[in-house]
C-alpha positions as CSV (number, residue, x, y, z in Angstrom):
1,M,24.1,-5.9,103.5
2,T,26.3,-8.3,100.5
3,E,26.9,-7.0,97.0
4,H,25.3,-8.6,93.9
5,T,27.0,-10.0,91.5
6,S,25.8,-7.2,89.0
7,H,26.4,-4.1,91.4
8,P,30.1,-3.9,90.2
9,K,28.7,-3.2,86.3
10,I,25.8,-0.7,87.8
11,V,29.3,1.0,90.0
12,A,30.8,0.7,86.7
13,R,28.2,2.6,84.4
14,L,27.3,5.0,87.3
15,K,30.9,6.4,86.8
16,R,30.5,6.7,83.2
17,A,28.0,8.4,83.6
18,N,29.9,10.9,86.0
19,G,32.6,11.3,83.7
20,H,30.1,12.4,81.2
21,L,28.7,14.6,83.2
22,A,31.8,16.4,84.0
23,S,32.3,16.3,80.6
24,V,29.3,18.0,80.4
25,I,29.8,20.8,83.2
26,D,33.0,20.9,81.4
27,M,31.5,21.5,78.1
28,I,29.0,24.3,79.4
29,E,32.1,26.2,81.1
30,H,34.1,26.4,77.8
31,G,31.4,27.5,75.8
32,R,31.1,24.2,73.8
33,P,28.2,24.2,70.6
34,C,24.9,23.3,72.0
35,T,24.2,20.2,70.0
36,E,28.1,19.0,71.6
37,I,26.5,19.6,74.9
38,A,22.8,18.0,74.3
39,Q,25.2,15.1,72.8
40,Q,27.0,14.8,76.2
41,M,23.8,15.0,78.7
42,H,22.2,12.2,76.3
43,A,25.0,10.5,77.0
44,V,24.7,11.3,81.1
45,E,21.0,10.0,80.4
46,K,21.4,6.8,78.8
47,A,24.4,5.4,81.5
48,I,21.8,6.6,84.1
49,T,19.2,4.8,82.8
50,N,20.9,1.5,82.0
51,A,22.6,1.7,85.2
52,K,19.0,2.1,87.4
53,R,17.6,-0.4,84.4
54,A,20.5,-3.1,85.7
55,L,19.6,-2.5,89.3
56,I,16.1,-3.0,88.9
57,H,16.3,-6.2,87.4
58,D,18.4,-7.4,89.9
59,H,16.6,-6.4,92.2
60,I,13.7,-8.5,90.9
61,D,16.2,-11.7,89.9
62,H,17.7,-11.8,93.4
63,C,15.2,-9.9,96.1
64,L,12.3,-11.1,95.7
65,D,12.9,-14.5,95.1
66,S,12.5,-14.4,99.6
67,A,9.0,-13.3,99.3
68,E,6.3,-14.4,100.3
69,P,4.0,-16.4,97.5
70,G,1.5,-13.6,96.9
71,D,3.3,-10.8,98.2
72,T,3.6,-7.9,95.9
73,T,4.8,-5.3,98.0
74,G,8.5,-5.8,96.9
75,F,7.6,-6.2,93.4
76,K,5.4,-3.1,93.6
77,E,8.1,-0.7,95.5
78,I,10.8,-1.2,93.0
79,T,8.7,-0.7,89.8
80,R,7.7,2.5,90.6
81,Y,11.0,3.9,90.2
82,L,10.8,2.1,86.0
């Protein structure tokens, strides 16, 4: 399996989400205000959503190029994750 040029950026986004998630857990364990926790959880969601979007766009741009004309299987498979 070859690495796509976008994968390092996607990994960076996921690492950022992982850091936000660790912060959320720490905040809950230390009794931080719910509004602050919700804000961090929102950051986790956004980071993961952006990483997923980048991965799907990359797949559409690069992996579907080799599909046979009229074959929409790969496109349909990936778009169910949108």
